[in-house]
N, C-alpha and C positions, 0 to 999 in steps of 0.2 A: 737483850744486852744494850745498856745504855750508851750512847755515843760518847759521853764524857770518859768513860772507862776506856775508851779505845785510843784517847789522845796520845798517850805516851807510847803507843805501837804504831802510830801513824806514818812515822818517818820510815820505820822497816817496812809496813804494807806497801806505801808509795814505791820504795824500791823494788819490792818483789813484783809489783804490778809493772813496772818497766823491764824488769829481767826477760832477757829472750832466751828461752831455753834452746839447747843445741840438739835435742832429740826428744822423743816421746817419754823415756825415762826421766828426762831432765824437766819436763813438763809436769809430770806426775809428782816428782819432788817438789817443785814449786807450789803445787796446789796444795800438798800435804802440809808444808811448812806454813803456808798462808792460813791455812785452816787451823793450825796449832797456835798460831800467834792470836788469831781471832778468839780461839776459846779460852785461852789462858792469860788472864791479866797480869800473872806474875811470871810470864814466860821468860824473863830476863834474869830470874833469880834461880841460883843452883839449888835452892830449897825446894824448888818444885820437883818432887821426886820422879815423876814419870820421864821428865826431861826438860831441857831448857835450851835457850838460844845461846850460840857461842859465835865468836867472831875470829876470823882467821885471815892469814896474809901469804899470798903467793909473791915472796919476796926477791926481787931481782937485784943483782949487783949493779954498780953504776953503769957497767957497759951494757946491760940488758941481755948478757950473754949466759949467765948462771943463776940459778935459784938456789935460796938457802932453805935446807930442811934440817929438821931436828930428828934425833933418834930419841924417842920418847921413852921415859924410864920406866913407867906404868905398863904402857902397852906394847914396849919391845919391838918397835917399827919406826921406820922413816915416816915423818908426816911434815906438813906445812906448820908453820909457827901459829899459834893461836890459843884461845882459851875462853874461860868464863866471862859473861857479861858482868856478872855481879851487880845487876840492877840498872846497868847503863844502857838505854834504849838505843844510843848510837852505836851501832855495830861497826860502823866503819872506824869510829874512834877506838872501839874495843880492839879491832884487828890491829890497828897501828900501835896501840898501847902494849898489846901482847908481843908484837915483832920487836918492840923496843926492849922489854923486860926479857924475851927469851933469847935475844941476840947480843944484847949489849950494844947495840948500834942506836946512836940518839939520831942522826940525820936521816930520817925516813921519810921519803915523799909519797903522796897519794897519786897515782898515775891515772886513776879514774874513780869518779865518785859513784859509778855504778857497780852492781854486784858482778863479780868476775865468775863465781861459780857457787853452788849450793850442794849440800850433802846432808842427808839424816843417816846416822850411824848408830850402832848399839854400843855402849860402855859397858864392861863387864863389871860385876860387884868387886869392890875393893875395901878392905877393911870394914868399917861400918857403913859404907855407903852402897846402897844396893844399885843392881843394873839398872841403867836407864838410858835413854836417847839424848844425843846431841843434834840439835837442829843448827847446823853450821853454815854461816854466811861468809863467803869468802871474797876478798878484795885484792886487786893488784897494785903493789906497792914497790917502791925501789929504794935501796940504799943510795944516798948521794955521796957517799965517801968510801974510801977503802980502809975503814976502821977495822980492827981485828975483832972477831966475835968472841964472846964470853958465854961459855957454857953454863946454863942456869942449873939448879938443883932438880929441875923437872927433867932434865936431858941426860942421856948418856954421851951425846956427841952432836955437834953441828956441822955440817959441811956445805961447801957449794958445789953444785951438780950443773954441768953442761947437759944437752940433750943427749948426747952420746953417753955421758955418765949414767944418766937416769936409766937408759935402756938396759943397763947392765945390773940394776938394782932390783930386788924383790919388792915391789910397790902395790899397794891395794888400787882397786878400780877407780876410785876417786882421784888419786893423785894421777893416775895415767890420763883421766879425762882432761885435768888442768894442763897436763903437759901437751896434750893434744891442742887444747885452746890457745897456749902459749906458742906452739908451732904456728897456728893460724892466724894470729893477732897480727896486725899492721905494725910496721916499724914505728917508734924506736923500741917497742915492748918485745917484739918477736926476737927469738934467739939469734945470735949472729950467724951469717950464711955458712961460714967455715966451721961452725960447731954443730951443724946439723948432721 
């Protein structure tokens, strides 16, 4: 592989190199995602049928006490905000763009330039799109205002959840992992103590 072909992927590869896995499974995920990015020059394009890189946001409210999740229309479950890179190799930018588009909140700040979480998951076939994988790169973001959220056409619902709220919701393992990371993060990004 020629080094020139890696240039547009270097930003993500550098982020992946700096990412500190939380456990052995997280370490394996980082290795698989890194390998996927190295092997596929068009990894940011949804036209890559085997899978593609996506960007997501663990979006906190201005107090840091609640996280915004979307009830995804196609997948019929609660998820973090996020979506396709559509050719943009700056996955942090992708995560922020998707958070704005899916929440209707314009004033969203980046709390950390480093990766918050990684996940590789299967997307079922839908319409004329075959089943494939999403190589999801997640970042910690925060709404800077109390703007009312706007539900996009990709969602059934949007809701703010405290830690206690999340405990009562049926969530997949990757959301639970981000919940644990949120609980363990230092202030001001950790949930409010009275909300634990």
